[in-house]
C-alpha positions in Angstrom: -8.1 47.5 -2.4 -10.4 47.7 -5.4 -9.5 46.7 -9.0 -8.5 50.3 -10.0 -5.9 50.3 -7.3 -4.2 47.2 -8.7 -4.1 48.5 -12.2 -2.8 52.0 -11.2 -0.1 50.6 -8.8 3.5 50.5 -10.0 5.5 47.3 -10.4 7.6 48.1 -7.3 4.5 48.6 -5.2 3.0 45.3 -6.5 6.2 43.5 -5.7 6.3 45.0 -2.2 2.7 43.9 -1.7 3.5 40.4 -3.0 6.4 40.1 -0.5 4.2 41.2 2.4 1.4 38.8 1.4 3.8 35.8 1.0 5.5 36.6 4.4 2.1 36.7 6.2 0.9 33.5 4.4 4.2 31.7 5.3 3.8 32.6 8.9 0.1 31.6 9.0 0.8 28.2 7.3 3.7 27.5 9.7 1.4 28.2 12.6 -1.4 26.2 11.1 1.0 23.3 10.5 2.2 23.5 14.1 -1.3 23.3 15.4 -2.1 20.3 13.2 1.1 18.5 14.2 0.3 19.0 17.9 -3.2 17.8 17.4 -1.9 14.7 15.6 0.5 14.0 18.5 -2.3 14.2 21.0 -4.4 11.9 19.0 -1.6 9.4 18.5 -1.1 9.4 22.3 -4.8 8.6 23.1 -5.4 6.3 20.1 -7.0 3.1 21.6 -5.6 3.7 25.1 -3.1 0.8 24.8 0.0 -0.1 23.0 -0.2 -1.4 19.4 0.8 -5.1 19.3 2.8 -6.4 16.4 0.9 -8.8 14.2 1.5 -12.4 14.9 3.6 -14.2 12.4 1.9 -16.5 10.2 3.6 -19.7 8.9 4.3 -19.7 5.1 1.6 -21.2 3.0 2.7 -24.2 1.0 1.6 -24.5 -2.6 -1.4 -26.8 -3.1 -1.6 -26.8 -6.9 0.9 -27.1 -9.7 0.9 -26.3 -13.4 1.6 -29.5 -15.3 3.0 -27.6 -18.2 5.4 -25.5 -16.0 6.1 -27.2 -12.7 7.7 -24.0 -11.3 4.2 -22.4 -11.3 2.3 -23.1 -8.2 -0.7 -21.7 -6.3 -1.5 -22.1 -2.6 -5.3 -22.0 -3.2 -5.6 -18.5 -1.6 -6.3 -15.3 -3.4 -7.0 -14.9 -7.1 -6.6 -17.9 -9.3 -3.6 -17.5 -11.5 -3.9 -17.3 -15.3 -2.4 -20.8 -15.9 -5.0 -22.3 -13.5 -7.8 -20.6 -15.2 -6.6 -21.9 -18.6 -6.3 -25.4 -17.3 -9.8 -25.3 -15.9 -11.1 -24.0 -19.2 -9.4 -26.8 -21.0 -11.4 -29.3 -18.9 -9.1 -30.2 -16.0 -10.5 -30.3 -12.4 -8.8 -28.7 -9.4 -8.0 -32.2 -8.1 -6.1 -33.0 -11.3 -3.7 -30.2 -10.4 -3.2 -31.1 -6.8 0.4 -31.5 -5.6 0.9 -35.0 -4.2 2.2 -34.3 -0.7 2.8 -37.9 0.2 5.3 -38.6 -2.6 7.0 -35.4 -1.9 7.3 -36.1 1.9 8.6 -39.7 1.5 12.3 -40.1 2.1 14.1 -40.9 -1.1 16.3 -44.1 -1.1 19.7 -43.8 -2.3 21.0 -46.9 -3.8 
């Protein structure tokens, strides 16, 4: 259909054409989706050739450094340094100054 056919067609004819086009597109999209899903199922069945194993559980990482201004803020030494730690380092503290003393924390407390 050339451009003159579009402009000379009635609204009813254009709506009928629109309905036909959307029906054909809907069927083609459904068929394409079915083909892609079947392909995905085949790929998932052959991926790696063995079962996926669950990742082994890692023990929780204990905090290693503590903010002296706010003892509830801690850092394990992994990942990005928190803001409070960067501020302490800029203020002249060393990482060793912020270490949590494990020996005193692990000692049993005496009740008197």
